[in-house]
N, C-alpha and C positions, 0 to 999 in steps of 0.2 A: 434385549441385550445386543443383538446383531446390528440394530440401527445405531446404537450408541458407539459400537466398535467402528462402524463405517464412518461415522461423524468424526471420531478421533483420527482415523487414518486420513480423511479428507483435509482436516485442519492442519495436520502435520505436513502433508504433501504440499499444500498451499503455502505454508510457512517456509518450507525449505526452498521452494521455487522462488519466493520473494527474496530469500537470503542470497540465492544464486545470482539474481539480477539486481543486486543492490546498487550497482553503478548506473543502472537505468532508472530505477524508481527513487534512488537517493534516500532510501530508508535504512537506518542503521541496522545491520544484520544482528548485532547483539540484542537490540531492542525487540526485533521480530522473534528471535529465539526465545527470549524470556517470556514474551507475551504468549506465544503458542504453547510453551512449556507449562505455563500456569493454566491457560484456558482448557487444555486437554484434560488436566486433572480435575477441573471443575465439572467438565462433562462426564468424566469417569465416575464421579461421585453420584451422578444421577442413577447409576445402576451399581453403586459400590458394593452393596451386599451380595448381589449375584456374582460379580467378578471375584470377590473374595472367596466365596464358597467354591468357585470353579478353580481358582489358582492357588488358594491357601486352605487346605483341609483343616489346619489347626485353628482357623477362625471359627468362633462360636457365636451364636445369635445374641447372647447376652453381652457380648463385648461391644464397647463404643466403636462404631465404624471409623469415625474421623481420627480418633486416637490411634487405632490399629494401623490405619493407612499411613499416618504421619510418622509413627515411631518404628514400625516394622517394615515398611516398604520404601517410602520416600527417603528416609534418612539413610537407608542402606545404599541406595544409588548415589546420594549426595556425598556420603563418606568416601566412596570409591572415586568419585569425580574430584574430590578435594585432594586426594593423593596425586593425581595427575596435575592439577592446578598448581599445587605447592612446588612440585618438581619443575614445572615450566617457569614459574616465577624465579626460582633459584637459578636455573641455568641461563635464563634470559638476562638476569642481573649480572651473572658472572661474565658473560660476553660483553655487556655494556660497560662494566667496570674496566675490563681489559681494553676495550676500544677507546674509552675515555683517556686512558693512560698511554695511548699510542702503541699498544702492543701489535696492532695490525697495520701500522703505517708502512713498514718495510714492504708489504705486499704491493703497495702503490708503485714503488720503484721496480720491484722484481717483475711485475706483470707487463711493464712497458717493453714492447717488442714490435718489430716492423711487420712481420708476416701476419695477415689477418687470420689464416687458418691455424697457424701455430698459437696465436693468442686465444682462439676459440678452444683449442684443446687444453691449454694451460689454465684458462679460466674455469672450464667445466670440471677438470680434474681437481683443482683446488676447492671448488664449491662442493664437489662430491665428498672430499675428505672432511671439510669443515662441517658439513651437514651431518656427517656420521657422529659428530661429537656434540652438537647442539641442535635444537629443533630447526626444522627447515624454514620456518617463517623468519626467524632471527637471521639465519644464513642468507636468505634472499635479500633482506634489507641491507645486511652488511656488504655482500658482494655486489649488489646493484649500486650502492654508494661508491664503492671502490671503482667499479667499471665506469660509472658516469664521470668520475674525475679524470679518467684516462682517455676515453673515447669521445670525440666531438661530433662525428657524423651520425645523424639521426637513424639512417637505415642500418648502419652497423650496430648502433645501440639496441635497436629492436631485435636484431638477430642474436646478439650476445645476451640480451634479456631472456630470450627463449631458452638458450642453453643453460643459463643460470637456473631457471625454473625447473627444467627437467633434471638437471644434475642435483639440485637441492632435494627434490622429492625422492629421487632414487637413492641418494646418499643417506637420507633420513630413514629410508625403508629397510635398510639392511642392518641397522643396530636398534636396540630397544630404547636408546636414549636419543635417537635422531629425529623422531617424529611423534606427534601426538597420538597417532593411530597405533604405532608399534609400542609406544609406552603404555597405552591402554591394555594391550595384549599381555605385556609383562606384569602390570599391576594386577590383572585378572588371574595371573598364574597359569596361563595356558602355553607359554613359551619360556625358555631359558636363554640368557644372552648369547652364550657360545653357539648353541645349536641353531638359534635364529640367524645369527650372522653367517654361519657356515652354509645354510640352505639358500640364503637370498643374495649373498655377495656377488657370486658369478652371474646369475641372471640379471641383477641390477647393473653390474658393470658392463655386461654385454649389451644391454639395452642402451646404455649411455654411449658406448662406442659406435654402435650402428647409427644411432640418432645423429651423433656428431659427423659421421661420414656423409650422411644424407644432407644435413644442414649446411655443411661446409661448401656445398655446390652453390649456395646463394652468395658467397663471399667472393669479391673480386679485388685484387690488389692488396695494398698494405693497409694497416690500421691508421685512421686519421686521429692522431693523438694531440692533446694539449701540449703546448711548448714548455710549460713550467710545471714544477712539482711543488705545491704549496703544503708544507708540513706544519704550518702554524696552527695550533689548536686552542688558542685563547690566552696563553701566557708565555713568558720567555723562558720558562723552566720546563725541561722534559726529563723523563727517566733516562738514566744512563743505559748503554747497550746491555750490560750484564743484568740490570734490574728488569729491563723489558723481557729478556730471555727467561729470567727466573719466573716472572709472572706468567709468561706463556707456558712454560713447562709445568708449573704448579697447576694452572688451569686445566690443561689438557690431561695430565696424569690424574688430576683429581676427578675429572669427569669420567675417565675410563676406569677409575677404581670404584665407582659407585656400584656396579654389579657385584664386584668382589665384596664390598662392604655389606651389601644386602645378603649375599650368600653366607657370609661368616656370622653376622649378627642376627639375621632374620628380621631386622627392622625394615619398614617400608622404604622404597627407593628415595623418596623425597627427603628423608632424614640425612642420607649421605650427601645429597645435593646441597642441602642447607649447610652441612659441615664444610663442604668445599667453598661455598659462598663466603662463609665466615672467615675461612683461612685467606681467601683472596682479598677480602676487605681489610683484614689485619695487615696483610702484606702491603697493600696500597697505603695504609696509614703510616707504616714504618718508612716506606720509600718516599712519601711526599710530606714528611713531618715538617720540613723547613719551609714549605710553601703553603701549608694549610691556612695561613692567615691572609694569603693573597686573594682578594675579592674576585679577580678574574678567574682564578683557578677554581674557587668554590662554585662560581656560576657554571663553568665548563663541566664540572664534575657532577652537576645535578642530573639525576637519572630520570629524564623525561619519559623514556620508553617504558620503564618499569611502572611509572605512576599513571600513564594514560593508555598506551596501546595494550598493555597487559590487562588492564581493567576491562576493556572491551572484549578481549579474548576470554577472560574469566566469565563474564556475563553470557557471552555466546555459548561457551562450553556448558555452563550450568543449565541454560535453557534447552540445549540439545539433549542433555542428560535427562532432564525432566520429561521431555517429549518422548524419547526412546523408552524410558521407564514406563510411561503410560501405555505405549504401544505393546510392550512386553506383558504388562499386567492385565490388559484387556483380552489377551489371547490371540491377537492378530498375528504375532510372530509364529505361534504354534501352527496356525493355519498355513502361513507361508512356508514353514518347514515341511509340512506334510505335502504341499503342492510341489516343492522342489524335489523332495525325495521320490515322489511318484513320477515326475516329469524327467528328471536328470539323474540324480544321485551320483554326481561326479564333481569332485572338487575343482576341476579345471573349468567346468561350466559355471560353477558358482563364482569362480574368479573372474571370468569374462563378464558375467552379469554385473558383478560388483564394479568392475572397471568402467563399463559403459554407463552405468547409473551414476558413478562418481564423476563422470565428465559433465553431467548436467546438474546434479545436486551435490552439494559439498560432501566430500568423502568421510568426514568425521561422523555424521549420523549414520552413514551406511556401514562403516566398520563397527560402530557401537551396536547397531542392529544385528550385524552378522555375529558379533560376540554373544548376543543374547539369543540368537536364532538356534544355535547348537551349543550343547554343553560339552565340556571336556570329558572324554570317555576314559573312565578309570578302570573299566573292566577288560579292555583290550580287544573288544569285539570288532571295532572299526579303527584301524591304525591312523586313518586320515584325521580323526577327531581326538586322538590321544594327545598327551603332552608333547609339544613340538611336532604335531601332526601337520600334514600338507595343507589342510584347510586353513589353519591359522597363518601359515606362511603366504599362501595365495591371497588371503584377505588383506594382508599388509602390502604385498608387492603390487597386486592388481589395483588396489585403491590408489596407491601412489602414482603409478604410471597412467592409470585411467583418468586421474584428475588433471593430467597434462594434455589429454586429448582436446579439451576445451579449458582454457585457463580459469573458468568460473568454478571449477570443481575443487579447488583447494584455497586455503587462506593465503598460501604462498603466491598463488596465481593472482589473487586480488591485490597483493602487495606489489606485484610487478606492474599492474595497471595503475596503481597509485603513483609509482615512481616514474615509469616509462609508459606513456600512453600507447598501448598496442591495440590496434583495431581488431575486433573479433573476426571480421571478414577476411582480413589479411592472414590472421592466424589460422583460420580454417583452410584457406587455399594453400598456404606454404608449410604449415607445421603439423596439422592434424594427421595427414597421411604418413608423414615421416615418423611421428610418434607411434602410429598404428603398426608400421612395419617393424620398428625397433621393439615394440611390445611383443610382437610375434616371435622375434629372434630370442628375446629373453624367456618367453614361455617355453620355447624349444629347449633351451639350456636347462631350465628348471625341470623339465620332464626327463632329460637325460641324466640329471643328477639325482632326482628324487623319485623318478618313475619306476 
């Protein structure tokens, strides 16, 4: 049994490392996640009976092993993962529908300013706010697109891309709807939206401010901007200002009302997100009724991101879920928990470990493992692991900022590489230590608030 457990751990570590360097090996991370997720379960079944007797006392020898594993174990993890996936599909589509209808076009004009440092702060704060409302990957793609339309100098683009990455990760970390990792904690039921935001907002905001102060030293002079603003989006008809504002208000208010919807009805969060998506789509249909027959408009309105990029994320997330599930069910996480308790037994140490590991390997599997590592304490014996305990907050915050130490640690970081080619060597020399110092400032604020 020990040998099988070590093989499972080795396969997963190898798979996660391959996913982290997908820009070097050019292997699709979603494919690697799915392959490793399936393989470890095949290996698990070699000692399935022993693992089941160890982890599931309700399992009896006369029960079919494969059916018990499929119905009572794998489907439990997949069902929880599907809640996160459906939520991300809904919010990602909401943002894309709004973007397709020019809701975010005014940002292009508003962000045009001469001062390079002033632009840095405006861009990062706007990213921070947007990322609190939608997932950070979508935010990075949106803000990078806007920034690249404004800035022409490559060196400035690289610097602004770094602040977008950090601001998006931190903005997503302080709300339960802003990042895949914080959403997982909410779906698991270990945090509540208001307490979560209250605990992490100031540390995240402090981290961003310190990082901006340090990063601004790399900027010299004014922003080199394009001379024209191209607002043409594929047809000659656009929404009127009041329609644009209406769609923006409905989208933002709808997203922020999802936690309330969940609290009042008790339905899973993705139900509320789907309702908001349906409302946005209906509103779009009403506003664009007269131009729905325009072929150019129909082509422009095609949701490419929803049909392609999200599919890769779905497969990636399902693969990671299967992998972490196998890690949990073979008892490896129980061993890790005992070692951590004996060696540290301190949530700040757990946070630092999570952060540094997230800088090398994607933060999603580490947060998922951290969620399965400890259970929510309902007895009150350890406040750090109770509902809204410090451990859950540290898990989200440290994985978010830790993923910025090296941009390979988050999906948002990989998106930055796809859009703006940032060399890893340059990032390590100029950004790594700045993120590290900012992280320390944020940890100090977290300790002062929650310590």
